[in-house]
N, C-alpha and C positions, 0 to 999 in steps of 0.2 A: 504494498499502500506507499501510496507517494505520501501523504499528508494528510490534514486534516479534513482538507475540502472532500478527499476520494473517499471517505471514510463509509463505509455500506453500514451505515446504524440501523437495526430492526429494532427500535423504536422511535422508527419512524414512521412506521404502520400508522403510531395511532395521530400522526400530525400533516400527512398527506392528504388530500381531497377533501370533497367535501363532504363525503359523509363523515369524518373525521373530528367534524367539530365539535359535535360535544367529547367526544376526547381533550382536546387541546380547552375545550371551557372549566373542564372540572382541573387541569391542571395550570390554569390562568388564576384560578380561587386561589392555588398554593405560591403563587408569583409568577410563571412565568411568562415571560414576553415571546414579541415575537421568532426574537432574536432564538433564544433559549429552543425554540423546539428548532434549530437548524442545526443543534450540537447534540454529542452522545450524551444520553440520561444515563445517568452512572447511582446507583444504592449506596448508602452508606448503612452498614447492617451495626449498631449499635447495643452492645450488650447493656446499656447503662440502666442499676438498679442501687440502691439504697442496700438491700438486704444483706448486702456484704460492702466489705471495705476493699476485695478485689476489684468491685467492677462500681462502687460509687464514685467514681470522675470520668468516668467512661465518655459522658454524656458533654463533658469539654472538649472528650478526644473526639467525638465525633464529628464536631462542630470542626473544628481544625481542621482534621480532612475535607469537610462538605467548603471549605475557605482556599484551599487546598486545588478543589478538583474544579473551582468557580475559575480560579486565578486561571487552570491554565486548558479551558475552553469547554470544559461538562457543565453537563446542568448535572448538580445533585439534589440527590435528594435522600433527606437521613429516616432510618426506618427502623422499630427496636424490635427486639428479641426478648425472652427471658434468659435469668438465668438464675440458679439457686446455689446457695453458700454452702458448700461441701464440709468446714468446719462446722456449723450452727448445725445440720440434720446430721451430723454426726455421733452414731452412739445411741439410736433410737429410728420410730419407724420414720422417718423424714429423709432415711438416709436410703429409703428403699425410691426414693422417686431420682436418684440423682444419677444415674449412670442413664435412666431414660431421657433424663432432661438433656442430655446431649441430641440424640434424637428427635426432639422436640424442636431446639433449637437448629440442626443441621435443615429439618423440615420446614421451617418458615423460614427459613432465609431462602429454600428454596422457592417454596409457593409465593413467596413475595415479589421476587425475581423475576420469576416466571410471569406472575400475573402482568408485572408491570412491564415487562417488557424490557428491562434493563439493559443496557448497553457492554455494564462493569461494575465491579463491585469494591468496594474498598466494608473489608471488616474488623473490627474489633471487638476484638474478647479479654478477658481477665481470666476467671478464679477456673478449676481444674476443667468442665465440660467445653468450655467456649472453644477453645483455641481447636480439638478435634472437630467439634462440631461445626465451626466456621470453614473449616478445611474440608470437608465433607461435602457443605454445600458448594462451596467451589470446586473440588472434583466432579459432584453430578451436572452444577450447570456450566463449567469448562465457558463460563466471559471472564475477557480481562480481569482479572482480582490480584488485589495484595491483600496481605493479611496485619494485622497489626496488635500486637498484644500492647495491653493496658502495662505491664511493670508489673516488677515487684514490689514489695511493701519494705520499709524502711523494720532492721530488727527493732527489740525494745530495751527498755536495760532496767537489771533489776538489780542492788546491791554490786554495781560498778562492774555486770558482766552482763553481756546480750542476751536474749530471749524472742525464743517465736512461741508462734499459736501450740506445735506440740510439746512448750514446755509445761503450757498450763495441762495438756489431759497428761503427762506424766504428772504433774504435780499431787493429779486424783488417788494415782495410783500412791502416793509415798504420802497423801493427806490418810487416805486409808491402814494404810499400813503402820501410821501411828509416827510416819518420821517428818508430820507439818502439821502447825496450828492452822484452823480454821481460819485464823488472823494472816497467817502466811502465803494460805491458800489465794487469800483476797490480794492480796499485792501484787501474785501471780497474777492472776487473773486484769490487774489496772494499768500491767502493762508489758503484757507482749505485743500488742496490736496497736501502735501508736498513730494510723494513719490507715489513706490509702494503698491498695498494692496488694499482691497477690500472695500464699506466703512464703518468707523468707529462703527455706532452705530451699535442695535440688529435690522436688519435693514434685506434684506432679503439674501443676500449672508450667512451673518454671520448665521442666523437663521437658511438655510439651512445646514450649515456647523456643528453646533449645532447637528442637526435634526439625519446628517451622523454619529456622532461620537456617539452619543445616539441606534442611529440601528447598532450599530457594524460596520460600511461598512470602519469607518476608527483608523487608530492607538491612541491610548488615547492619548489626549494633540493637537490631529491636527486643532481643530477647533478654538482653540481659542489661539494658536503659532500663532506673528504676522510677515509680508511679510518678513520683511527685518532682525529678528532673523537665525539666523546661524542657531540652532535648527529645521529650515525648511528645511533645505538643509537634515542635517542628518536622518529627518522624513522621508524623499524620497530613500536614502537608507535603508532603514531599510523599505522600503514600498517595496522595491525589494525583498529582502529577505525573505517579510511574504509569496509573491505572489509564491513562490517558494516553501515554508511549506505547505501553502494549497495544493500544488498540489501535494508533497510527502504525505500530510493528507487527502487528498480525503473532503475537504470540499470543499463547491460551493457557491456562493452569495445568493440563494434559502436557504439553510441550513442558510444563518443567517438572511437573510430578510424573515422571518416570521411573523404574525401577531402581537403577542408577542412582536417582537423588531419595529415593525411600532407605536404598542403602547406605547412603552415608546420615539419613539425618541417626541410624539404629549405631552406626560408629560413633557421632557424637552423644547420643545417648551414652551407650556403654563405657567412654571415657571419661563423662563428666557420672558414675554412676547414678542414674536416674530412674526414677520410677519403676514401679513394673505395671504400672498402669498405660507404659510406651509400647507395649505386644497390643494390649486392645485397641489402642486406640491408632497405631498406627496402621495394624493392620484394618481396621475401620474404612480411614481417611484410603490408604490402597483401594478397597473394594471402591468406592465412588469414585475413583480416577480410572479402574478398570485396569490393574494394577494387580495382579497375583502378587501375594506377602505370604509368608507362611512361618510356624516356627521355627521350619528349618535353617530360613534367610537370616534368623536373627543369631541363630548358633553360630554359621558360618561365620560373618562379622563375628561373634565374640572372642574367641580364639584369636582373632589377629589382633583384638582391639585393646590394649590396658587401660585399666583403671587408674588418670589420672589424677581426680578432682579428690580434693579432702574438703568435702562441703557437707552440713548438715542432711538426712539426719544421722549420717554414725561416722561422720567426721568433722571439721569445727567450725567450718564458715558458711558466711547463706550470697548468698545471687548478688546483693551489694558489695560483698567482699570480690568476689570474682570482675562485675564489672570495676570498679573498679583497680580492679589489675590487668584491665587488657579486656575484661568481656569471653562471650561464646564464640565472638570473630577471634578476637585471639589467639584460645583454642582452635578454632577449625584452620589460622595457618599454621599453626603447631602440626595439626594430624596431616593437612596434605603436604607439608612440606616433609613429611615422612611414607609418602606415598601409601595412604591413607582413606583418602577419599578422591571421588572425581571428580577434578579442577574443571571436566569440561562440560558439564550438567545448567542448563542454561537455567538463570535465576530472574527475580522481577525488575530487575534493575537494567534488563533487556541484553545482559551484558552473564559472560560466565562466570562458575564458580572460582575459577581461578584470578578472573581479572579482577571480582570483585576483591577475592582476598590479597591482590599485588596489591592493591592501595590501600590497605586496611595495616593498624599499626601491629607490631607483634605482643605478647605478654610481656611485662612489665619487667625488666631487671629486679630480681630478689625475690619476688612474689613468692608467696610459701603455701599459693591454695594448689597449685597444679603442678603437679611433680615432673618431676623431668621423669626424660624416658626409660633411662637405665635406674629406675630407682620409684616403680609405678606402686601403688599403694596394692597391687592385685595384678601382674603379669598377664588374666586375659579379663576381659570383661566380667562385672559381679552378676548378671542378670542371668539366670542357668534355667533352663529346662529342662522337665525331670522328667521321665516314664517310667513306668511300673506298672502292677497288677491294681494298685488305687488309683490310677490316672495313665490309661494306654493313649489317650490322645490329649498328653503333657499334662501340667502345670509349671509356675510361676515362683524360681525363689531370690532372694536380692542377700546374697553374700556378701553383701560387702560390711566391714569391719567384722567379722566372725571369725574366731580362732578355731572353733567346731566345725570341722566340716562334712560330719557323719553323726547320726543322732542315732540310735535307739533306746525304744523306751515301750509303754505299754499305751495304748488309746486310751483317752479319756470322753467319751463321745456325746457330742449333745445339739439339739438338733434346730438350736436359735440363738443368735449372740444376745438375747438375756438371759438366760440361760447359765449361758456360761460365762458371765459377766458376775453373773451370786456362784459361782462355783467357785470364783479365782477372790471376790471376797470374801469367803467364809475360809477360804484357802483351802480350798479341796484340789488345787490344783497343786502339785510337790517337782522339787527339780527332777529332768528323769525322765517325765511326762510326758504324753505326745498330745492337745490339747485337740480337738476336734470340731467344729462347726460347720454341720452343715444344712441342707434345704435352703441352701445363702446363695446359690447361682442365677444365674439370669431369668433363668426361668420358678428356682424353687423361691426363691427372697422375697417377691422377685426383683429385679433390678440390678443384683449381683453386690448388695452392703457392701462397704470398706469397713474395718476393722481396726481401727485407729485407737476405739478406746479400750477396746482391749490389750493390744500390742500395749499402749502407755500402761495399763492396769498392772501388766506383768514387769514392766522394764522400772516400773513406779514401786514396784514390790520385791524389788530386786533380782530379780529370774529369768533376766534377758540375757537368752544361748544357753540355760540352765530347763531350757520349757521351750520344746518345738511346738508349733499354732501352726495345723492342718485344713485349710478351708477351701469349699468349690467356689466362697465371693471372695473378695479382693481386699488387699491394703490399700491405702490413704500412703502418699508419697511420702509421707511423714513418718511411720512405720519400719522400725527397725526389731533387730534379733532375728532368730531363727526360724522364719516366717513360710507359707507356701498358702496359695492364691491359685483361684483359677483353675482348681482341679479341672480335670475334663473326663469322660462325660460326666457332668454334675448328678449330685443324688436325685435332684427330682424327674430325670430321666433315667433313671435307673443306673448310671455311674456304682462302680464299683468303693464307692467312698458309703453310700445306701447300706451297704453290705457289712460294712465296719462295725465291732460292738465295743466295747469298750473292754478290756483287760488283753484286748489282740493285741501282742507284738510286731510295730511299725520302725520298719526303718526307711532311714531316709538319708541318700549321699551324693553328695554332689561333686564329690570326683568321678565317679562311674553313673551320675545323672540320672540314676535308679529310687524310686519311691514305691513300696512293697509292702504287704503285709501279711504275716506267718500263718496262712492259713490253704490247706489243700484243697488242691481242686473239686472233690469232692466235696467237701464243706462248701465252698463259694459255690456250688451247686444246687447242695440244698437251702441255705440261703435269699440265693436267686428264684427259686422255686417260690419261696415261701415267703417275698417278699411283694408289698402293696405300695403301690402310687398312690401317693397322698393325690387328694383337690389341690388345684391351684388353689392359692391362698385369698387370689382378689377372684369374682366372676363377674366386675361392672367397672368402667370405669377404664382410664390412662393405664393403670398399673396392667389392669386385666389384659387390654388389647396390645399390651408389650410382650406377656407370658406370654400369649396364644405366639406373637409374631417374631422373639426374638431367637438368635440362631445361637450356638455352643458356643463361652468365649473363647476357643481356638480360631472361630473367624469369626473374633471380634463384636463377639456381639449387639452385631446388625437385625433390622425388622427389615430388612427387602434384599434379602433371599432372593434368588428366582424357588421356586417351587421344584423340588424332585418328582 
């Protein structure tokens, strides 16, 4: 395409010809002029909301993106979609809505963009599900688009030490164990979230922001710029300009979101020691973009990529520290120099990843957040796929910071997070136990709830690494310890985890990547024959629809797989 005047703008169907007059009349009411009808119409998908600090500032960022679009020849329109707060919904029934919200966000962006015939899109997200949802919608729509991450929160401070939201969850465990008074617990509560931005460690929001930048769908630096930085508003304006340039050049998301781009995202997630949720979300985004991505791809990349980042939850530092040391862009520059990234991948700048990184600064001299390649925290990525007779379709373990690589112990089995929480508080869970929480998968939860409250209680009671936790649900990016999630097939569909009984000996071995329980085939067959599938927990509403449609965790827990 030669330039703006030659753009084949699909939104012109609403502005050309007398029969389109009513469409134009409605747009005039929202501020369009005759000149605007000649321009590409660009949507700005805003996830602004007051329900979470992750998104409380995004309205201003959306206005900056709109200004950038208008300044560079676009006719922009802001529309909103939902968000939920993972931190606030954690530990109770509200968490069942968290993963389904990803589908609702993606669907709503697709619906508005498709219905209004937008020519391009700027999508701005914050909390955990926003980034994957926006990228899923972008992959489906395949109109020129840029994703902007709302940015990380600053760490709080308590008694001269940095604290964050995970500090609050772990403080609850310390309180229940008598190690903290109610007054001290209140001080933690009042200190951990000082303002706007997503949870500050290498938790799910920051993990997926890093993945988006590595994939080439965000502008360089987007992943690590803090929410309160003035640079974030500038980035939104630049995103508006970038969308117009992509439209002029005829560069579409599926030109950027290639298999190699997903491999770059996985590489960065492994080097940073990101959240286990990256498996769910990257597989779901790949599905939306028409790219085949499986656990085998994660494993193939994991063994080649060292874990370099000393970041929370298992390390010392937070995303703002990484930003001050050179950011995700600096990490990517290092990985490219080591031959671990595909530098020829196209990005939303209209240039290749290698070209972008050539113009970027390296990690700062003397920084301590990213380890040298010859002194990694772990010689391979810490996010490990396990298989065995407990999870033949796979389960995901995060082994960063773990001294034990193998764990054998008796199972203590609970059919809900609530029952398991009560057992921990009553001190029923002891060193050496394998705590199993099942019927918490995508269908069984429904919604595959995160278990940060449970893992935080375990840490708070001094049992981190001394108790293994296995679930067909999932974990917050803030969880750490000997935890294994995403066990598939899930209990609700008759997966082997449904056949496990209290007292069965379970062995989890991250080196052989096996997870098995010591039961004979004959006994397993007897249990399978006697197992009765429980009814879905919801029979109406959003969660019922979700439970009926959702795929297995190893397929990304998506709701739009074709019928087999």
